[in-house]
PyMOL CGO cylinders between C-alpha atoms (Angstrom):
from pymol import cmd
from pymol.cgo import CYLINDER

trace = [
    CYLINDER, 15.46, 7.78, -7.29, 12.59, 7.33, -9.64, 0.3, 1, 1, 1, 1, 1, 1,
    CYLINDER, 12.59, 7.33, -9.64, 10.90, 4.06, -8.81, 0.3, 1, 1, 1, 1, 1, 1,
    CYLINDER, 10.90, 4.06, -8.81, 11.74, 1.31, -6.21, 0.3, 1, 1, 1, 1, 1, 1,
    CYLINDER, 11.74, 1.31, -6.21, 10.83, -2.14, -5.80, 0.3, 1, 1, 1, 1, 1, 1,
    CYLINDER, 10.83, -2.14, -5.80, 10.26, -4.28, -2.62, 0.3, 1, 1, 1, 1, 1, 1,
    CYLINDER, 10.26, -4.28, -2.62, 9.45, -7.67, -2.12, 0.3, 1, 1, 1, 1, 1, 1,
    CYLINDER, 9.45, -7.67, -2.12, 8.68, -9.54, 1.08, 0.3, 1, 1, 1, 1, 1, 1,
    CYLINDER, 8.68, -9.54, 1.08, 7.06, -12.89, 2.20, 0.3, 1, 1, 1, 1, 1, 1,
    CYLINDER, 7.06, -12.89, 2.20, 4.72, -13.02, 4.67, 0.3, 1, 1, 1, 1, 1, 1,
    CYLINDER, 4.72, -13.02, 4.67, 3.41, -16.55, 6.48, 0.3, 1, 1, 1, 1, 1, 1,
    CYLINDER, 3.41, -16.55, 6.48, -0.22, -15.24, 6.09, 0.3, 1, 1, 1, 1, 1, 1,
    CYLINDER, -0.22, -15.24, 6.09, -2.51, -15.89, 3.01, 0.3, 1, 1, 1, 1, 1, 1,
    CYLINDER, -2.51, -15.89, 3.01, -2.40, -13.24, 0.28, 0.3, 1, 1, 1, 1, 1, 1,
    CYLINDER, -2.40, -13.24, 0.28, -6.34, -12.70, 1.20, 0.3, 1, 1, 1, 1, 1, 1,
    CYLINDER, -6.34, -12.70, 1.20, -5.76, -11.87, 5.08, 0.3, 1, 1, 1, 1, 1, 1,
    CYLINDER, -5.76, -11.87, 5.08, -2.48, -9.65, 3.73, 0.3, 1, 1, 1, 1, 1, 1,
    CYLINDER, -2.48, -9.65, 3.73, -4.73, -7.96, 1.24, 0.3, 1, 1, 1, 1, 1, 1,
    CYLINDER, -4.73, -7.96, 1.24, -8.30, -7.29, 3.12, 0.3, 1, 1, 1, 1, 1, 1,
    CYLINDER, -8.30, -7.29, 3.12, -5.07, -6.12, 6.43, 0.3, 1, 1, 1, 1, 1, 1,
    CYLINDER, -5.07, -6.12, 6.43, -3.85, -3.40, 3.90, 0.3, 1, 1, 1, 1, 1, 1,
    CYLINDER, -3.85, -3.40, 3.90, -6.49, -1.85, 1.75, 0.3, 1, 1, 1, 1, 1, 1,
    CYLINDER, -6.49, -1.85, 1.75, -8.30, -1.31, 5.04, 0.3, 1, 1, 1, 1, 1, 1,
    CYLINDER, -8.30, -1.31, 5.04, -7.49, 2.25, 5.37, 0.3, 1, 1, 1, 1, 1, 1,
    CYLINDER, -7.49, 2.25, 5.37, -7.97, 1.94, 9.62, 0.3, 1, 1, 1, 1, 1, 1,
    CYLINDER, -7.97, 1.94, 9.62, -4.81, -0.42, 9.08, 0.3, 1, 1, 1, 1, 1, 1,
    CYLINDER, -4.81, -0.42, 9.08, -2.76, 1.64, 7.58, 0.3, 1, 1, 1, 1, 1, 1,
    CYLINDER, -2.76, 1.64, 7.58, -1.45, 3.90, 10.64, 0.3, 1, 1, 1, 1, 1, 1,
    CYLINDER, -1.45, 3.90, 10.64, -0.51, 0.64, 12.59, 0.3, 1, 1, 1, 1, 1, 1,
    CYLINDER, -0.51, 0.64, 12.59, 1.96, -0.04, 9.82, 0.3, 1, 1, 1, 1, 1, 1,
    CYLINDER, 1.96, -0.04, 9.82, 3.37, 3.28, 8.33, 0.3, 1, 1, 1, 1, 1, 1,
    CYLINDER, 3.37, 3.28, 8.33, 4.38, 5.48, 11.26, 0.3, 1, 1, 1, 1, 1, 1,
    CYLINDER, 4.38, 5.48, 11.26, 4.22, 8.93, 8.81, 0.3, 1, 1, 1, 1, 1, 1,
    CYLINDER, 4.22, 8.93, 8.81, 0.32, 8.49, 8.31, 0.3, 1, 1, 1, 1, 1, 1,
    CYLINDER, 0.32, 8.49, 8.31, -2.14, 9.35, 11.63, 0.3, 1, 1, 1, 1, 1, 1,
    CYLINDER, -2.14, 9.35, 11.63, -5.60, 8.85, 9.62, 0.3, 1, 1, 1, 1, 1, 1,
    CYLINDER, -5.60, 8.85, 9.62, -6.30, 7.40, 6.44, 0.3, 1, 1, 1, 1, 1, 1,
    CYLINDER, -6.30, 7.40, 6.44, -9.81, 7.08, 5.20, 0.3, 1, 1, 1, 1, 1, 1,
    CYLINDER, -9.81, 7.08, 5.20, -11.95, 6.35, 1.89, 0.3, 1, 1, 1, 1, 1, 1,
    CYLINDER, -11.95, 6.35, 1.89, -15.10, 7.99, -0.23, 0.3, 1, 1, 1, 1, 1, 1,
    CYLINDER, -15.10, 7.99, -0.23, -16.86, 4.26, -0.15, 0.3, 1, 1, 1, 1, 1, 1,
    CYLINDER, -16.86, 4.26, -0.15, -16.19, 0.94, 0.98, 0.3, 1, 1, 1, 1, 1, 1,
    CYLINDER, -16.19, 0.94, 0.98, -15.60, -1.46, -0.53, 0.3, 1, 1, 1, 1, 1, 1,
    CYLINDER, -15.60, -1.46, -0.53, -13.07, -0.15, -2.83, 0.3, 1, 1, 1, 1, 1, 1,
    CYLINDER, -13.07, -0.15, -2.83, -13.01, 0.11, -6.34, 0.3, 1, 1, 1, 1, 1, 1,
    CYLINDER, -13.01, 0.11, -6.34, -11.51, 1.14, -9.59, 0.3, 1, 1, 1, 1, 1, 1,
    CYLINDER, -11.51, 1.14, -9.59, -11.98, 5.37, -8.83, 0.3, 1, 1, 1, 1, 1, 1,
    CYLINDER, -11.98, 5.37, -8.83, -12.09, 4.54, -5.18, 0.3, 1, 1, 1, 1, 1, 1,
    CYLINDER, -12.09, 4.54, -5.18, -10.26, 7.98, -3.25, 0.3, 1, 1, 1, 1, 1, 1,
    CYLINDER, -10.26, 7.98, -3.25, -7.71, 6.87, 0.13, 0.3, 1, 1, 1, 1, 1, 1,
    CYLINDER, -7.71, 6.87, 0.13, -6.96, 10.20, 1.89, 0.3, 1, 1, 1, 1, 1, 1,
    CYLINDER, -6.96, 10.20, 1.89, -4.32, 10.31, 4.09, 0.3, 1, 1, 1, 1, 1, 1,
    CYLINDER, -4.32, 10.31, 4.09, -2.88, 12.46, 6.76, 0.3, 1, 1, 1, 1, 1, 1,
    CYLINDER, -2.88, 12.46, 6.76, 0.58, 12.47, 7.74, 0.3, 1, 1, 1, 1, 1, 1,
    CYLINDER, 0.58, 12.47, 7.74, 2.37, 13.67, 11.45, 0.3, 1, 1, 1, 1, 1, 1,
    CYLINDER, 2.37, 13.67, 11.45, 2.64, 17.90, 9.56, 0.3, 1, 1, 1, 1, 1, 1,
    CYLINDER, 2.64, 17.90, 9.56, -0.96, 17.69, 9.65, 0.3, 1, 1, 1, 1, 1, 1,
    CYLINDER, -0.96, 17.69, 9.65, -0.64, 17.77, 5.46, 0.3, 1, 1, 1, 1, 1, 1,
    CYLINDER, -0.64, 17.77, 5.46, -3.73, 15.85, 3.61, 0.3, 1, 1, 1, 1, 1, 1,
    CYLINDER, -3.73, 15.85, 3.61, -2.92, 13.52, 0.76, 0.3, 1, 1, 1, 1, 1, 1,
    CYLINDER, -2.92, 13.52, 0.76, -4.77, 11.91, -2.27, 0.3, 1, 1, 1, 1, 1, 1,
    CYLINDER, -4.77, 11.91, -2.27, -4.57, 8.42, -4.31, 0.3, 1, 1, 1, 1, 1, 1,
    CYLINDER, -4.57, 8.42, -4.31, -7.27, 6.99, -6.46, 0.3, 1, 1, 1, 1, 1, 1,
    CYLINDER, -7.27, 6.99, -6.46, -7.34, 3.60, -7.30, 0.3, 1, 1, 1, 1, 1, 1,
    CYLINDER, -7.34, 3.60, -7.30, -6.40, 2.71, -10.80, 0.3, 1, 1, 1, 1, 1, 1,
    CYLINDER, -6.40, 2.71, -10.80, -6.18, -1.02, -11.07, 0.3, 1, 1, 1, 1, 1, 1,
    CYLINDER, -6.18, -1.02, -11.07, -8.10, -3.81, -8.58, 0.3, 1, 1, 1, 1, 1, 1,
    CYLINDER, -8.10, -3.81, -8.58, -8.00, -7.56, -8.55, 0.3, 1, 1, 1, 1, 1, 1,
    CYLINDER, -8.00, -7.56, -8.55, -8.80, -9.40, -5.27, 0.3, 1, 1, 1, 1, 1, 1,
    CYLINDER, -8.80, -9.40, -5.27, -5.96, -10.84, -3.37, 0.3, 1, 1, 1, 1, 1, 1,
    CYLINDER, -5.96, -10.84, -3.37, -3.54, -10.08, -6.19, 0.3, 1, 1, 1, 1, 1, 1,
    CYLINDER, -3.54, -10.08, -6.19, -3.18, -6.26, -7.44, 0.3, 1, 1, 1, 1, 1, 1,
    CYLINDER, -3.18, -6.26, -7.44, -3.94, -3.08, -5.32, 0.3, 1, 1, 1, 1, 1, 1,
    CYLINDER, -3.94, -3.08, -5.32, -2.37, 0.40, -7.52, 0.3, 1, 1, 1, 1, 1, 1,
    CYLINDER, -2.37, 0.40, -7.52, -2.84, 3.94, -7.18, 0.3, 1, 1, 1, 1, 1, 1,
    CYLINDER, -2.84, 3.94, -7.18, -1.78, 7.22, -8.25, 0.3, 1, 1, 1, 1, 1, 1,
    CYLINDER, -1.78, 7.22, -8.25, -1.30, 10.60, -6.65, 0.3, 1, 1, 1, 1, 1, 1,
    CYLINDER, -1.30, 10.60, -6.65, -4.44, 13.23, -7.43, 0.3, 1, 1, 1, 1, 1, 1,
    CYLINDER, -4.44, 13.23, -7.43, -1.54, 15.59, -9.14, 0.3, 1, 1, 1, 1, 1, 1,
    CYLINDER, -1.54, 15.59, -9.14, -1.07, 12.01, -11.51, 0.3, 1, 1, 1, 1, 1, 1,
    CYLINDER, -1.07, 12.01, -11.51, 3.03, 11.93, -10.46, 0.3, 1, 1, 1, 1, 1, 1,
    CYLINDER, 3.03, 11.93, -10.46, 3.62, 9.31, -7.92, 0.3, 1, 1, 1, 1, 1, 1,
    CYLINDER, 3.62, 9.31, -7.92, 1.74, 5.46, -8.66, 0.3, 1, 1, 1, 1, 1, 1,
    CYLINDER, 1.74, 5.46, -8.66, 2.14, 2.70, -6.29, 0.3, 1, 1, 1, 1, 1, 1,
    CYLINDER, 2.14, 2.70, -6.29, 1.56, -1.12, -6.81, 0.3, 1, 1, 1, 1, 1, 1,
    CYLINDER, 1.56, -1.12, -6.81, 1.31, -3.74, -4.43, 0.3, 1, 1, 1, 1, 1, 1,
    CYLINDER, 1.31, -3.74, -4.43, 1.04, -7.24, -6.12, 0.3, 1, 1, 1, 1, 1, 1,
    CYLINDER, 1.04, -7.24, -6.12, 0.42, -10.65, -3.98, 0.3, 1, 1, 1, 1, 1, 1,
    CYLINDER, 0.42, -10.65, -3.98, 1.55, -14.11, -5.36, 0.3, 1, 1, 1, 1, 1, 1,
    CYLINDER, 1.55, -14.11, -5.36, 0.70, -17.15, -3.02, 0.3, 1, 1, 1, 1, 1, 1,
    CYLINDER, 0.70, -17.15, -3.02, 3.78, -19.17, -2.25, 0.3, 1, 1, 1, 1, 1, 1,
    CYLINDER, 3.78, -19.17, -2.25, 1.18, -21.69, -0.26, 0.3, 1, 1, 1, 1, 1, 1,
    CYLINDER, 1.18, -21.69, -0.26, -2.01, -22.06, 1.83, 0.3, 1, 1, 1, 1, 1, 1,
    CYLINDER, -2.01, -22.06, 1.83, -0.66, -20.09, 4.46, 0.3, 1, 1, 1, 1, 1, 1,
    CYLINDER, -0.66, -20.09, 4.46, 2.17, -17.43, 2.89, 0.3, 1, 1, 1, 1, 1, 1,
    CYLINDER, 2.17, -17.43, 2.89, 2.40, -15.14, 0.57, 0.3, 1, 1, 1, 1, 1, 1,
    CYLINDER, 2.40, -15.14, 0.57, 4.85, -12.88, -1.45, 0.3, 1, 1, 1, 1, 1, 1,
    CYLINDER, 4.85, -12.88, -1.45, 4.08, -9.15, -1.61, 0.3, 1, 1, 1, 1, 1, 1,
    CYLINDER, 4.08, -9.15, -1.61, 6.10, -6.69, -4.11, 0.3, 1, 1, 1, 1, 1, 1,
    CYLINDER, 6.10, -6.69, -4.11, 5.58, -2.94, -3.73, 0.3, 1, 1, 1, 1, 1, 1,
    CYLINDER, 5.58, -2.94, -3.73, 6.16, -1.06, -6.66, 0.3, 1, 1, 1, 1, 1, 1,
    CYLINDER, 6.16, -1.06, -6.66, 6.57, 2.95, -6.85, 0.3, 1, 1, 1, 1, 1, 1,
    CYLINDER, 6.57, 2.95, -6.85, 7.77, 5.26, -9.18, 0.3, 1, 1, 1, 1, 1, 1,
    CYLINDER, 7.77, 5.26, -9.18, 7.25, 8.95, -10.19, 0.3, 1, 1, 1, 1, 1, 1,
    CYLINDER, 7.25, 8.95, -10.19, 6.97, 10.44, -13.92, 0.3, 1, 1, 1, 1, 1, 1,
    CYLINDER, 6.97, 10.44, -13.92, 8.81, 13.55, -13.23, 0.3, 1, 1, 1, 1, 1, 1,
    CYLINDER, 8.81, 13.55, -13.23, 11.48, 13.86, -10.63, 0.3, 1, 1, 1, 1, 1, 1,
    CYLINDER, 11.48, 13.86, -10.63, 12.79, 11.81, -7.69, 0.3, 1, 1, 1, 1, 1, 1,
    CYLINDER, 12.79, 11.81, -7.69, 10.34, 9.64, -4.60, 0.3, 1, 1, 1, 1, 1, 1,
    CYLINDER, 10.34, 9.64, -4.60, 10.47, 12.07, -2.02, 0.3, 1, 1, 1, 1, 1, 1,
    CYLINDER, 10.47, 12.07, -2.02, 10.84, 9.54, 0.53, 0.3, 1, 1, 1, 1, 1, 1,
    CYLINDER, 10.84, 9.54, 0.53, 11.04, 5.90, -0.61, 0.3, 1, 1, 1, 1, 1, 1,
    CYLINDER, 11.04, 5.90, -0.61, 9.49, 3.17, 0.85, 0.3, 1, 1, 1, 1, 1, 1,
    CYLINDER, 9.49, 3.17, 0.85, 12.10, 0.69, 3.06, 0.3, 1, 1, 1, 1, 1, 1,
    CYLINDER, 12.10, 0.69, 3.06, 12.42, -2.92, 3.71, 0.3, 1, 1, 1, 1, 1, 1,
    CYLINDER, 12.42, -2.92, 3.71, 11.77, -2.09, 7.45, 0.3, 1, 1, 1, 1, 1, 1,
    CYLINDER, 11.77, -2.09, 7.45, 8.16, -0.52, 6.44, 0.3, 1, 1, 1, 1, 1, 1,
    CYLINDER, 8.16, -0.52, 6.44, 7.61, -3.67, 5.06, 0.3, 1, 1, 1, 1, 1, 1,
    CYLINDER, 7.61, -3.67, 5.06, 8.84, -5.77, 7.93, 0.3, 1, 1, 1, 1, 1, 1,
    CYLINDER, 8.84, -5.77, 7.93, 6.49, -3.66, 10.05, 0.3, 1, 1, 1, 1, 1, 1,
    CYLINDER, 6.49, -3.66, 10.05, 3.39, -4.75, 8.28, 0.3, 1, 1, 1, 1, 1, 1,
    CYLINDER, 3.39, -4.75, 8.28, 4.74, -8.52, 7.82, 0.3, 1, 1, 1, 1, 1, 1,
    CYLINDER, 4.74, -8.52, 7.82, 5.46, -8.40, 11.68, 0.3, 1, 1, 1, 1, 1, 1,
    CYLINDER, 5.46, -8.40, 11.68, 1.92, -6.92, 12.56, 0.3, 1, 1, 1, 1, 1, 1,
    CYLINDER, 1.92, -6.92, 12.56, 0.26, -9.86, 10.41, 0.3, 1, 1, 1, 1, 1, 1,
    CYLINDER, 0.26, -9.86, 10.41, 2.13, -12.59, 11.64, 0.3, 1, 1, 1, 1, 1, 1,
    CYLINDER, 2.13, -12.59, 11.64, 1.60, -12.20, 15.26, 0.3, 1, 1, 1, 1, 1, 1,
]
cmd.load_cgo(trace, "trace")
């Protein structure tokens, strides 16, 4: 599989959802494969580097390539092959729709996201 798109409705405003998932300290809370994440600067902007460490101890780097507060957040892996885009649209004052889109230029996605991963994000934000 070269690309993967998932959409989920979250009963929180887009601003709250966005603020939660861009914060590197929250990543290990909803992504079981990540034990630590840091950025090279805060607040983030296009060009900011996220570094995360998986359970095997391997560090990976991603660079923000597009950013529009409460609407769009896009990253590319340091090697330029893997891309991920989060897009938001409000449904009401109290809920929003998050679309997660990931793709690779060559090869297959090594570990595509699942609905369960986004479900965990939804559960944390709604509780």
